[in-house]
C-alpha positions in Angstrom: 110.7 98.6 91.4 108.8 96.9 95.0 106.8 99.7 96.8 107.7 100.2 100.4 104.7 98.5 101.7 105.8 94.9 100.6 106.7 92.2 103.0 109.8 91.0 102.8 110.8 93.9 100.9 114.6 95.8 101.5 115.4 98.8 101.8 118.0 101.0 102.0 118.1 103.7 104.5 120.4 106.8 103.6 120.8 109.0 107.1 120.9 112.9 105.5 122.1 113.7 108.6 124.7 113.4 111.8 122.8 110.3 113.8 121.5 111.1 116.7 123.3 107.9 119.1 122.9 107.2 122.7 123.7 104.0 124.2 122.3 103.5 127.0 119.7 105.4 130.1 123.4 106.8 132.5 124.5 108.6 129.4 123.7 111.5 127.2 122.2 111.2 123.5 125.9 111.7 121.6 125.8 113.5 117.4 127.6 110.8 114.6 128.7 112.0 112.1 127.9 109.0 110.7 126.3 108.8 107.2 127.2 105.6 106.3 123.4 103.4 104.4 122.1 99.9 105.8 119.0 98.0 105.2 116.3 96.9 107.0 113.6 94.3 106.0 110.0 95.3 106.0 107.8 92.9 108.3 105.1 94.8 109.0 103.0 98.7 109.3 104.0 101.5 112.3 99.4 102.4 112.2 97.7 104.2 114.9 94.5 103.4 115.2 93.6 104.1 110.9 96.4 105.9 110.4 99.2 103.9 108.9 102.0 106.3 109.5 105.8 104.1 108.4 106.8 100.5 108.3 109.2 99.0 110.3 111.5 95.3 110.2 114.8 94.0 111.2 117.9 95.9 110.3 120.4 93.3 108.3 122.8 94.9 106.5 124.8 97.6 107.1 127.6 99.2 110.0 127.6 97.0 112.6 126.0 99.3 115.0 122.1 98.4 113.4 122.9 95.2 113.3 120.7 92.6 115.5 118.3 95.8 116.2 114.9 97.1 115.1 114.3 100.1 112.3 111.3 101.7 112.1 111.5 104.7 109.4 108.2 107.6 109.7 106.4 109.5 106.5 107.2 113.4 107.4 105.3 114.1 103.7 101.1 114.5 104.4 100.3 112.5 100.9 102.8 109.9 100.9 101.1 106.8 99.7 104.0 103.5 100.4 101.7 101.3 99.1 102.7 102.4 95.7 105.9 104.3 96.5 109.1 102.9 95.7 111.6 106.0 97.4 111.5 109.0 99.3 113.0 111.7 100.8 111.5 112.3 103.3 111.6 109.6 106.0 111.9 109.8 110.1 113.7 106.5 111.5 114.6 105.2 114.6 116.6 102.3 115.3 117.0 100.0 118.7 115.9 96.5 120.4 111.9 97.3 119.9 109.0 98.8 117.1 108.3 102.0 118.1 105.4 102.9 119.9 102.5 106.5 119.3 103.7 109.4 122.7 100.7 111.1 121.4 101.7 114.5 123.7 103.0 115.5 119.6 102.0 114.5 116.2 104.0 111.4 114.9 105.8 113.3 111.8 107.2 115.1 115.2 111.1 114.0 116.7 108.9 112.8 119.9 106.1 111.8 118.5 107.3 108.2 119.1 109.7 106.4 121.0 112.0 103.3 122.1 111.8 101.1 124.2 115.7 99.8 125.6 118.9 100.0 124.1 120.9 101.5 122.4 118.3 104.3 120.1 119.4 105.7 116.6 117.2 108.6 115.3 117.1 110.9 112.9 115.9 111.3 109.1 116.5 110.1 105.6 116.4 108.6 102.8 114.9 105.1 102.2 114.5 102.7 98.7 113.5 100.1 98.5 116.9 97.8 97.0 115.2 94.2 96.6 112.2 92.1 96.7 112.7 88.9 98.5 111.2 86.2 95.7 107.9 85.9 98.5 107.5 89.3 99.3 103.7 90.2 98.9 103.8 93.5 97.0 101.4 96.8 98.4 100.9 94.7 102.0 103.1 95.2 105.2 102.0 92.4 107.6 101.0 92.5 111.8 104.8 91.0 112.7 102.6 88.4 115.3 100.6 86.5 112.6 102.0 87.7 109.8 98.6 89.0 108.1 98.7 91.1 104.9 96.2 94.4 106.2 94.0 95.9 103.8 94.0 98.7 102.5 93.0 101.7 104.5 
């Protein structure tokens, strides 16, 4: 199976706990008991300087609450190598209208180590695994959303 960091790879995210759901700025966070998987298509790395700490892309399948939103998955284990691994049971994820950005007040693995802009927002911890690869996928390289230029190995 292709590596998680393959541009075009379809990655299934399975929540392993209740979802944290925030519908709008005027609403409170809710915990939703729904572990239904969803799928996103890898389009690029989450990077902070020279550190690659996750992947992102549009949600392409799953419950309606995720449709039309962007998924960011974040490694939670030191030594993970998503350039070669095709699955992990140690990923954080955030889904919303944008790609996450780093909040340097916390380690990126901390739930508050990244932030989303806009609503709705969903987040939690889960399992991630490649379920399919597009015919034109680029193995081992995630791409920059602006130019689809593969990042060299770090």
